[in-house]
C-alpha positions in Angstrom: 82.8 172.3 110.8 84.0 174.5 107.9 83.9 178.2 108.9 85.6 181.3 106.5 86.9 184.1 108.8 87.4 187.2 106.7 90.6 189.1 107.2 91.8 192.9 105.6 92.4 193.2 102.7 95.6 194.7 101.1 97.2 195.2 98.0 100.8 194.7 97.2 102.1 195.8 94.0 99.3 195.4 91.6 98.2 192.6 93.1 95.3 192.6 95.3 95.6 190.2 98.0 92.5 188.7 99.9 93.4 186.5 103.4 91.0 183.7 104.5 91.2 181.3 107.4 90.4 178.5 107.5 88.9 176.4 111.2 88.3 172.4 110.0 86.8 170.8 112.7 83.9 168.6 113.2 81.0 168.2 115.9 79.2 165.6 116.6 76.4 163.9 115.8 78.7 163.3 112.7 77.3 161.6 109.9 78.4 159.8 107.0 76.7 159.2 103.4 77.5 156.4 100.9 77.2 157.3 96.7 73.5 156.3 97.1 72.7 157.9 100.1 74.7 161.0 98.9 72.3 161.1 95.6 68.8 160.3 97.3 69.3 163.1 99.4 70.7 165.6 97.1 68.3 164.5 94.5 65.5 165.1 96.8 64.5 168.3 98.1 62.4 167.2 101.4 64.7 164.6 102.3 67.6 167.0 101.5 66.2 170.0 103.7 64.9 167.4 106.5 68.5 165.8 106.8 70.0 169.3 107.2 67.8 171.0 109.4 68.1 167.9 112.0 72.1 168.8 111.4 71.7 172.3 112.9 69.6 171.3 115.6 71.5 168.7 117.3 75.2 170.3 116.1 76.0 167.6 113.6 78.3 167.7 110.5 78.2 165.7 107.4 81.4 163.9 106.6 83.0 163.5 103.0 86.3 161.3 101.4 88.5 161.2 98.9 86.3 158.2 97.9 82.9 159.7 97.6 84.9 162.0 94.4 86.9 159.1 93.0 82.8 157.5 92.4 81.4 160.3 91.7 83.9 160.5 88.8 83.4 157.1 87.4 79.7 158.1 86.3 78.7 159.3 83.3 75.6 162.1 84.1 76.4 165.2 85.2 73.2 164.9 87.3 75.0 162.8 90.1 77.6 165.7 90.7 75.1 168.3 90.6 73.0 166.3 93.0 76.0 166.4 95.7 76.4 170.5 95.7 73.0 170.6 95.9 73.0 168.6 99.4 77.0 170.1 100.1 75.0 173.6 99.7 71.7 172.7 101.9 74.2 171.3 105.3 77.2 174.0 104.7 79.6 175.2 106.7 78.5 171.8 108.9 80.5 169.9 106.5 84.2 168.0 106.9 86.7 165.9 104.9 87.9 163.4 106.4 91.4 162.3 104.9 91.4 158.8 104.8 95.2 157.9 104.1 96.1 159.2 107.1 93.2 157.0 108.7 94.4 154.2 107.4 98.3 155.0 108.4 97.6 155.9 111.8 98.2 152.6 113.2 98.8 153.1 117.2 95.6 154.0 118.4 92.1 155.1 118.1 91.2 159.1 118.2 87.5 160.4 118.6 87.9 162.6 115.8 88.9 161.2 112.2 91.9 163.3 110.5 90.7 165.9 108.3 91.8 167.1 104.7 92.4 170.8 105.3 93.4 170.7 101.5 89.8 169.5 100.1 88.1 172.1 102.2 90.0 174.9 101.0 89.3 173.4 97.1 85.6 173.7 98.3 86.0 177.1 99.5 87.5 178.6 96.4 84.8 176.6 93.9 82.2 178.6 95.9 83.3 181.7 93.9 82.9 179.9 90.5 80.2 179.0 87.9 80.0 175.6 89.1 79.9 173.8 92.6 82.7 171.2 93.9 82.1 168.4 93.4 80.8 169.2 89.2 84.2 171.1 89.2 85.6 168.5 90.2 83.4 165.6 88.3 84.4 167.6 85.0 88.1 167.5 85.6 88.7 164.6 87.2 86.4 162.8 83.9 89.1 164.9 81.3 91.6 163.5 79.1 95.5 164.7 80.1 98.1 164.3 77.9 100.4 161.4 79.5 98.1 160.8 82.9 95.4 158.7 83.8 92.2 161.0 84.5 90.8 160.6 88.1 88.1 158.4 86.7 91.4 156.2 86.0 92.9 156.4 88.7 90.3 155.5 90.8 88.7 152.3 88.7 92.8 150.9 88.9 93.2 151.4 92.8 90.1 149.8 93.5 90.5 146.8 90.9 93.8 146.2 92.5 92.3 146.1 95.7 89.8 143.6 95.2 92.7 141.3 92.9 94.7 141.8 96.5 91.9 140.6 98.5 91.2 137.8 95.6 94.5 136.4 95.9 95.1 137.0 99.5 92.0 134.7 100.1 93.0 131.6 97.8 96.1 131.0 100.4 95.6 128.2 102.9 97.9 129.9 105.8 95.5 133.0 105.5 92.8 131.1 105.5 93.9 129.9 108.8 94.5 133.2 110.1 91.0 134.8 109.3 89.2 131.6 110.8 91.2 132.1 114.9 91.2 136.3 113.7 90.4 137.4 117.1 89.5 141.8 117.3 92.1 143.5 119.7 91.8 146.9 121.0 96.0 147.5 120.8 95.8 147.2 117.1 95.1 149.6 114.6 90.9 150.5 115.1 91.0 151.1 111.0 92.9 148.0 110.4 90.5 145.5 112.5 87.4 146.8 111.0 88.8 146.4 107.8 89.9 142.3 109.1 86.4 141.9 111.1 84.6 143.1 107.7 86.5 141.0 105.2 86.3 137.9 107.1 83.3 136.4 105.7 84.9 137.1 102.1 87.8 135.2 102.8 86.6 132.5 104.6 83.6 131.8 102.0 84.7 131.1 98.5 81.5 131.8 97.1 81.2 135.8 97.7 82.5 137.6 95.3 84.8 140.5 96.1 84.4 143.5 93.4 85.9 146.2 92.5 82.6 147.8 93.8 83.1 147.1 96.7 86.6 148.3 97.3 84.9 151.3 97.2 82.3 150.2 99.6 84.6 149.4 102.5 86.4 152.8 102.4 83.5 154.3 103.1 82.9 151.5 105.7 85.7 152.8 107.6 83.8 156.1 108.4 82.4 153.9 111.1 84.9 154.0 113.5 84.4 158.0 113.9 80.9 158.3 112.7 77.9 158.2 115.2 75.3 157.7 112.1 76.8 156.1 108.7 74.4 155.1 105.7 75.9 152.3 103.8 74.7 149.4 100.5 72.1 146.4 102.2 75.5 144.1 102.0 77.9 146.2 104.3 75.5 147.1 106.7 75.1 143.6 106.8 78.6 143.4 107.2 78.7 146.0 110.0 76.0 144.5 112.4 77.2 140.9 112.1 81.1 142.4 113.6 79.3 144.3 116.0 79.7 142.4 118.5 83.3 140.9 118.3 84.2 144.6 118.3 82.3 145.6 121.1 84.0 142.8 122.9 87.4 144.4 121.7 86.2 147.8 122.8 85.9 149.1 119.5 82.5 150.7 118.7 81.0 151.3 115.9 78.3 154.0 114.8 74.4 153.9 113.9 74.6 152.0 110.1 71.5 152.1 107.8 70.8 150.7 104.6 67.9 151.7 101.7 66.7 148.0 104.3 63.7 147.3 106.5 62.7 151.2 106.2 66.2 152.5 107.1 66.1 156.1 105.3 63.3 156.8 108.2 65.3 155.3 110.7 68.1 157.0 110.5 65.8 161.1 110.1 63.7 159.7 113.5 67.7 158.4 114.6 68.9 162.1 114.1 65.9 164.1 115.0 66.0 162.1 118.8 69.1 161.2 119.4 69.1 160.0 122.6 66.9 157.0 121.7 70.0 156.8 118.9 72.4 156.7 121.2 70.5 154.2 124.0 70.7 151.0 120.8 
């Protein structure tokens, strides 16, 4: 949860200085939304209020990541950013920014909570004093051409396309495919990489299964399953997660509850949020 504690204001020379202390720590249950879910809940006032009310009653936290901002910068319509900001405003201060780079670099052990991105949290606090919300500000900046530099949208597109190409190239190798076929998840390995290995296993073994730049972004969202209690992904990645769950449990790695739009997933998610004991029993 993100809290701002106001400290005394003081003057130094001609400048008025106001100090703030940021506390960035999530409290369970942790919830994570894919891009479509951020849009759905942000754009529907009834769903937005119902979710925010359940988050407050349970003491939970909505988790966000740089993958959200990267995907957001790719779209042409500012409405997406405003919907994101509407959702953020509804749940504040119950928000937490995951540092996905640290999540993948911390190879040695699993931690109860994901690593936090305090810089993103600070930017949110600063943006709340402006005319635009945090996400609309990021969207505007991320699409603005800069002399001699790529836009944030271009950087994200390049990264996701490179990942998709790397996966496609790797699965063409017979040795890599053989290792994927016999791969057994083990708790002694870095959990984030074990999870990715399981989620990508079907793609490696099935030539007919495409892996696109959009899948690269969805894969990053799916990493939240390691730490979050409720995760909304698209239908294909929800199926991948459920397919990997049994093998991961046997290796001592548990995933959060995962939902999509399929099979009445939105209603089931909200019902589980409102009755967390029944969701935990699954």
